[in-house]
C-alpha positions as CSV (number, residue, x, y, z in Angstrom):
1,M,15.0,-30.7,-14.0
2,A,13.8,-31.2,-10.4
3,S,10.8,-29.6,-8.8
4,T,10.9,-28.7,-5.2
5,Y,8.7,-26.9,-2.6
6,D,9.4,-25.8,0.9
7,P,6.3,-24.7,2.8
8,T,8.3,-22.3,5.0
9,L,8.8,-20.2,1.8
10,P,12.5,-19.4,2.2
11,T,13.0,-18.6,-1.5
12,D,11.2,-16.7,-4.3
13,L,10.8,-20.1,-6.0
14,D,8.8,-21.4,-3.0
15,W,6.8,-18.2,-2.7
16,I,5.9,-18.3,-6.4
17,R,4.9,-22.0,-6.1
18,F,2.7,-21.1,-3.1
19,Q,1.0,-18.2,-4.9
20,T,0.3,-20.2,-8.1
21,G,-0.8,-23.4,-6.2
22,D,1.9,-25.4,-7.9
23,R,3.0,-27.1,-4.6
24,G,3.0,-30.6,-6.0
25,S,1.3,-32.3,-3.1
26,V,-1.7,-34.0,-4.4
27,F,-2.6,-37.0,-2.2
28,G,1.0,-37.5,-1.3
29,S,2.4,-37.4,-4.8
30,R,4.9,-34.8,-5.9
31,D,3.4,-33.8,-9.3
32,F,4.4,-30.3,-10.1
33,I,3.2,-28.4,-13.2
34,L,6.3,-26.2,-13.6
35,D,9.8,-27.4,-12.8
36,D,12.3,-25.3,-10.9
37,G,14.2,-24.3,-14.0
38,E,11.1,-22.9,-15.7
39,I,10.2,-20.8,-12.6
40,A,13.8,-19.6,-12.3
41,A,13.8,-18.6,-16.0
42,I,10.6,-16.7,-15.6
43,N,11.6,-15.0,-12.4
44,A,15.1,-13.9,-13.6
45,P,14.0,-11.1,-16.0
46,E,11.1,-9.9,-13.8
47,R,11.6,-6.9,-11.5
48,N,9.7,-8.6,-8.7
49,K,8.4,-12.0,-7.6
50,W,4.8,-10.8,-7.9
51,M,5.1,-10.4,-11.7
52,A,6.9,-13.8,-11.9
53,A,4.0,-15.4,-10.0
54,F,1.5,-13.8,-12.3
55,R,3.4,-15.1,-15.4
56,C,3.8,-18.6,-13.9
57,G,0.1,-18.7,-13.1
58,S,-0.8,-17.6,-16.6
59,I,1.3,-20.4,-18.0
60,I,-0.4,-22.9,-15.7
61,L,-3.8,-21.7,-17.1
62,N,-2.6,-21.8,-20.7
63,R,-1.4,-25.4,-20.2
64,G,-5.1,-26.3,-19.5
65,F,-4.9,-26.8,-15.8
66,G,-7.6,-24.2,-15.3
67,L,-10.0,-26.1,-17.7
68,T,-13.6,-25.7,-16.7
69,S,-15.3,-27.3,-19.7
70,K,-14.6,-29.6,-22.6
71,A,-16.5,-30.3,-25.8
72,V,-15.8,-33.2,-28.2
73,D,-18.0,-34.3,-31.1
74,G,-21.1,-32.7,-29.7
75,L,-20.7,-34.0,-26.2
76,S,-19.8,-31.3,-23.6
77,I,-19.1,-31.4,-20.0
78,S,-18.7,-28.4,-17.6
79,F,-16.9,-28.4,-14.3
80,G,-18.2,-25.0,-13.1
81,D,-16.6,-21.6,-13.5
82,G,-15.8,-20.9,-9.8
83,A,-12.3,-22.3,-9.5
84,E,-10.9,-20.8,-12.7
85,S,-12.6,-17.5,-12.2
86,N,-11.2,-17.3,-8.7
87,Y,-7.7,-18.2,-9.9
88,R,-7.9,-15.5,-12.6
89,K,-8.9,-13.0,-10.0
90,H,-5.9,-14.1,-7.8
91,L,-3.6,-13.7,-10.8
92,E,-4.9,-10.3,-11.5
93,T,-4.1,-9.4,-7.8
94,L,-0.6,-10.6,-8.3
95,R,-0.2,-8.6,-11.5
96,R,-1.6,-5.5,-9.9
97,R,0.8,-5.7,-6.9
98,G,3.7,-6.4,-9.2
99,V,3.0,-3.3,-11.3
100,E,2.5,-1.2,-8.2
101,L,5.9,-2.2,-6.9
102,Q,7.5,-1.4,-10.3
103,L,5.9,2.1,-10.2
104,T,7.4,2.8,-6.8
105,V,10.9,2.2,-8.2
106,K,12.4,5.3,-9.7
107,P,14.4,4.0,-12.7
108,F,15.5,7.5,-13.9
109,A,16.9,8.6,-10.5
110,M,20.4,7.5,-11.7
111,L,20.3,9.9,-14.6
112,F,20.1,12.9,-12.3
113,T,22.6,11.7,-9.7
114,P,25.8,13.8,-9.7
């Protein structure tokens, strides 16, 4: 499936790409980590785009794009902890905002409506 990004952020998909950093523009290339279908599938069951961005960012980290060190056969290399640590903090901010929005919605209000 295709991967797209519009920097004017007209859709949730573009906003999620912006928040996760998966904008695909690395030295003029269009290399995306998640395709549009994956983001749409993650966004669909979520109650808000903040939680979808958190989940997409977590997937990006789990795929190894937040890798800060590697060890093979006794040889290790570290890239520093700053970038991954900052990304994890950003994801936590997205998650927190998503949860706050969910808590402001009153899902049981319908039960008491005449």
